[in-house]
RODOVO-692012 format. One record per residue (C-alpha): residue number from 1; chain; x, y, z. Coordinates in steps of 0.5 Angstrom, whole numbers, plus 500, padded with zeros to 3 digits. Layout:
<sites>
[NUM,A,[X,Y,Z]],
...
</sites>
This chain:
<sites>
[1,A,[929,401,845]],
[2,A,[936,404,843]],
[3,A,[939,401,837]],
[4,A,[946,402,836]],
[5,A,[948,400,829]],
[6,A,[954,401,825]],
[7,A,[952,404,819]],
[8,A,[957,407,814]],
[9,A,[962,412,818]],
[10,A,[958,413,824]],
[11,A,[954,409,830]],
[12,A,[946,410,829]],
[13,A,[942,411,835]],
[14,A,[935,411,835]],
[15,A,[932,414,842]],
[16,A,[930,420,845]],
[17,A,[937,423,846]],
[18,A,[939,425,853]],
[19,A,[934,419,856]],
[20,A,[941,414,857]],
[21,A,[937,408,856]],
[22,A,[944,405,857]],
[23,A,[945,409,863]],
[24,A,[952,407,866]],
[25,A,[952,403,872]],
[26,A,[957,405,878]],
[27,A,[961,400,876]],
[28,A,[961,403,869]],
[29,A,[963,410,871]],
[30,A,[969,407,875]],
[31,A,[971,403,869]],
[32,A,[971,410,865]],
[33,A,[976,413,870]],
[34,A,[981,407,870]],
[35,A,[980,407,862]],
[36,A,[984,409,856]],
[37,A,[979,413,852]],
[38,A,[980,412,844]],
[39,A,[978,418,840]],
[40,A,[975,415,834]],
[41,A,[977,419,828]],
[42,A,[973,420,821]],
[43,A,[975,416,815]],
[44,A,[975,422,811]],
[45,A,[982,424,811]],
[46,A,[981,430,807]],
[47,A,[976,434,812]],
[48,A,[978,438,818]],
[49,A,[975,434,823]],
[50,A,[981,430,825]],
[51,A,[986,435,826]],
[52,A,[981,440,830]],
[53,A,[979,434,834]],
[54,A,[987,433,835]],
[55,A,[988,440,837]],
[56,A,[982,440,842]],
[57,A,[984,434,845]],
[58,A,[991,436,846]],
[59,A,[989,442,849]],
[60,A,[983,440,854]],
[61,A,[982,432,855]],
[62,A,[985,431,862]],
[63,A,[981,426,866]],
[64,A,[984,419,862]],
[65,A,[990,417,858]],
[66,A,[987,418,850]],
[67,A,[989,415,844]],
[68,A,[986,416,837]],
[69,A,[984,410,832]],
[70,A,[980,409,826]],
[71,A,[973,407,825]],
[72,A,[976,400,823]],
[73,A,[980,400,830]],
[74,A,[973,402,834]],
[75,A,[970,395,831]],
[76,A,[976,392,834]],
[77,A,[976,395,841]],
[78,A,[969,396,843]],
[79,A,[969,389,847]],
[80,A,[974,392,851]],
[81,A,[971,393,858]],
[82,A,[977,398,860]],
[83,A,[976,402,854]],
[84,A,[972,408,853]],
[85,A,[970,412,846]],
[86,A,[969,418,844]],
[87,A,[966,419,837]],
[88,A,[961,422,833]],
[89,A,[954,419,833]],
[90,A,[948,419,829]],
[91,A,[941,420,833]],
[92,A,[934,420,831]],
[93,A,[928,420,835]],
[94,A,[922,415,833]],
[95,A,[917,419,838]],
[96,A,[918,425,834]],
[97,A,[916,421,827]],
[98,A,[919,426,823]],
[99,A,[925,422,821]],
[100,A,[930,427,822]],
[101,A,[937,425,824]],
[102,A,[942,429,829]],
[103,A,[950,428,830]],
[104,A,[952,428,837]],
[105,A,[959,427,840]],
[106,A,[958,421,845]],
[107,A,[962,418,850]],
[108,A,[961,410,850]],
[109,A,[964,405,855]],
[110,A,[967,398,852]],
[111,A,[963,392,854]],
[112,A,[965,385,853]],
[113,A,[959,381,852]],
[114,A,[953,383,848]],
[115,A,[951,388,842]],
[116,A,[953,395,840]],
[117,A,[946,397,843]],
[118,A,[948,395,850]],
[119,A,[955,399,850]],
[120,A,[954,404,856]],
[121,A,[953,411,854]],
[122,A,[956,416,859]],
[123,A,[955,422,856]],
[124,A,[952,426,849]],
[125,A,[952,433,846]],
[126,A,[948,435,840]],
[127,A,[953,438,835]],
[128,A,[949,439,829]],
[129,A,[944,436,824]],
[130,A,[947,429,821]],
[131,A,[953,431,817]],
[132,A,[951,438,816]],
[133,A,[954,445,819]],
[134,A,[961,442,821]],
[135,A,[963,450,820]],
[136,A,[958,451,826]],
[137,A,[961,447,831]],
[138,A,[968,445,829]],
[139,A,[971,451,832]],
[140,A,[967,449,839]],
[141,A,[970,442,840]],
[142,A,[975,445,846]],
[143,A,[969,447,850]],
[144,A,[965,441,848]],
[145,A,[970,436,850]],
[146,A,[970,440,857]],
[147,A,[963,439,857]],
[148,A,[964,432,857]],
[149,A,[969,432,862]],
[150,A,[965,436,867]],
[151,A,[959,431,866]],
[152,A,[963,425,867]],
[153,A,[966,428,874]],
[154,A,[959,430,875]],
[155,A,[956,423,875]],
[156,A,[962,420,878]],
[157,A,[960,424,884]],
[158,A,[952,423,883]],
[159,A,[952,415,881]],
[160,A,[945,414,884]],
[161,A,[942,420,881]],
[162,A,[935,419,879]],
[163,A,[935,424,873]],
[164,A,[933,420,867]],
[165,A,[934,425,862]],
[166,A,[941,429,862]],
[167,A,[937,435,859]],
[168,A,[933,435,864]],
[169,A,[938,436,869]],
[170,A,[942,441,865]],
[171,A,[935,445,864]],
[172,A,[935,446,871]],
[173,A,[941,451,871]],
[174,A,[940,457,875]],
[175,A,[947,460,873]],
[176,A,[946,468,872]],
[177,A,[949,470,865]],
[178,A,[949,477,867]],
[179,A,[956,478,870]],
[180,A,[959,475,863]],
[181,A,[959,478,856]],
[182,A,[954,473,851]],
[183,A,[957,472,845]],
[184,A,[952,471,839]],
[185,A,[952,470,831]],
[186,A,[947,474,828]],
[187,A,[945,469,823]],
[188,A,[943,464,829]],
[189,A,[938,470,832]],
[190,A,[931,471,831]],
[191,A,[929,477,827]],
[192,A,[926,481,833]],
[193,A,[933,480,837]],
[194,A,[938,480,831]],
[195,A,[941,487,834]],
[196,A,[943,490,840]],
[197,A,[938,494,840]],
[198,A,[932,489,840]],
[199,A,[936,484,845]],
[200,A,[935,490,850]],
[201,A,[928,490,850]],
[202,A,[928,483,853]],
[203,A,[935,482,856]],
[204,A,[939,487,860]],
[205,A,[946,483,860]],
[206,A,[952,484,856]],
[207,A,[952,482,849]],
[208,A,[957,482,843]],
[209,A,[954,480,836]],
[210,A,[960,477,833]],
[211,A,[963,471,829]],
[212,A,[966,464,830]],
[213,A,[973,466,830]],
[214,A,[972,471,836]],
[215,A,[968,465,839]],
[216,A,[974,460,838]],
[217,A,[979,465,840]],
[218,A,[975,466,847]],
[219,A,[975,458,848]],
[220,A,[982,458,846]],
[221,A,[984,463,851]],
[222,A,[979,460,856]],
[223,A,[976,467,857]],
[224,A,[972,467,864]],
[225,A,[968,473,862]],
[226,A,[965,470,856]],
[227,A,[959,465,855]],
[228,A,[957,464,848]],
[229,A,[951,460,844]],
[230,A,[951,454,841]],
[231,A,[945,452,837]],
[232,A,[944,446,833]],
[233,A,[939,448,827]],
[234,A,[935,445,822]],
[235,A,[937,444,814]],
[236,A,[933,450,811]],
[237,A,[926,449,810]],
[238,A,[925,443,815]],
[239,A,[920,444,820]],
[240,A,[918,440,826]],
[241,A,[925,438,828]],
[242,A,[929,440,834]],
[243,A,[933,447,835]],
[244,A,[938,446,841]],
[245,A,[940,452,844]],
[246,A,[946,452,849]],
[247,A,[949,458,853]],
[248,A,[956,455,855]],
[249,A,[962,458,859]],
[250,A,[968,459,854]],
[251,A,[973,458,860]],
[252,A,[970,452,863]],
[253,A,[964,449,859]],
[254,A,[959,451,865]],
[255,A,[952,450,862]],
[256,A,[948,457,863]],
[257,A,[942,455,859]],
[258,A,[940,449,855]],
[259,A,[933,448,852]],
[260,A,[930,446,845]],
[261,A,[924,447,841]],
[262,A,[920,444,835]],
[263,A,[921,448,829]],
[264,A,[915,451,827]],
[265,A,[912,458,824]],
[266,A,[912,462,830]],
[267,A,[918,458,833]],
[268,A,[923,458,828]],
[269,A,[930,455,827]],
[270,A,[933,461,832]],
[271,A,[935,463,838]],
[272,A,[928,467,840]],
[273,A,[926,473,845]],
[274,A,[923,467,849]],
[275,A,[930,465,850]],
[276,A,[932,472,852]],
[277,A,[926,473,857]],
[278,A,[928,466,861]],
[279,A,[935,468,862]],
[280,A,[933,475,864]],
[281,A,[930,472,870]],
[282,A,[936,469,873]],
</sites>
């Protein structure tokens, strides 16, 4: 059972992420596109998240009218059935039994009756391990918001989709990466693929090993030639947790690759040669 409990500054979700146990109905989807979307700000006014989110929303959010609200205002508005919300959520996987907590950016729909765990969850995107590594995803917020919009448009067109798991849907992506330049950050790559020469053993496409500033510039410029890696990594030394790996279009946030593995001795917290082999086959 998915549980949403207001704890400190975030919502806690106990479930298999992307399982959408509160999968939206046709009416929920219709309500979303008629709603005002409220982006919930951090109560920590000294962090960069609020300003980065406001800039990313202004540049990218097109599908609904929007406003920015505090967590206190979210508590007051969450019962409004014509309100949708985008906010950071805390996610854990009970079946993983490792106690690891993750941060997701989620789209929830207001609901008049019932508790928070009954709010329809329209879309979710993994951004980091809980309260970790803001510097590893903050600059990607524009692309993440585009993904959430893309997904909302997709479920609008496929309201009867039987796929129980969003991750399984995007895992099926067959988009080729070969006509794009894949931007990577060296620290996110396994040692056997952390240079252009090593990568060439497994992948023949164009690759650039670069930095966050370069990726952010490509996202802001909506560079159609660039795709980039978004990796959610574990706190140092933590095993059996999940390593999410997504390759995303800088211009349109299309998903070229989406997978995760459990971190262990032979599958470290990195983008692996195995991942390059998979995208090479497309």
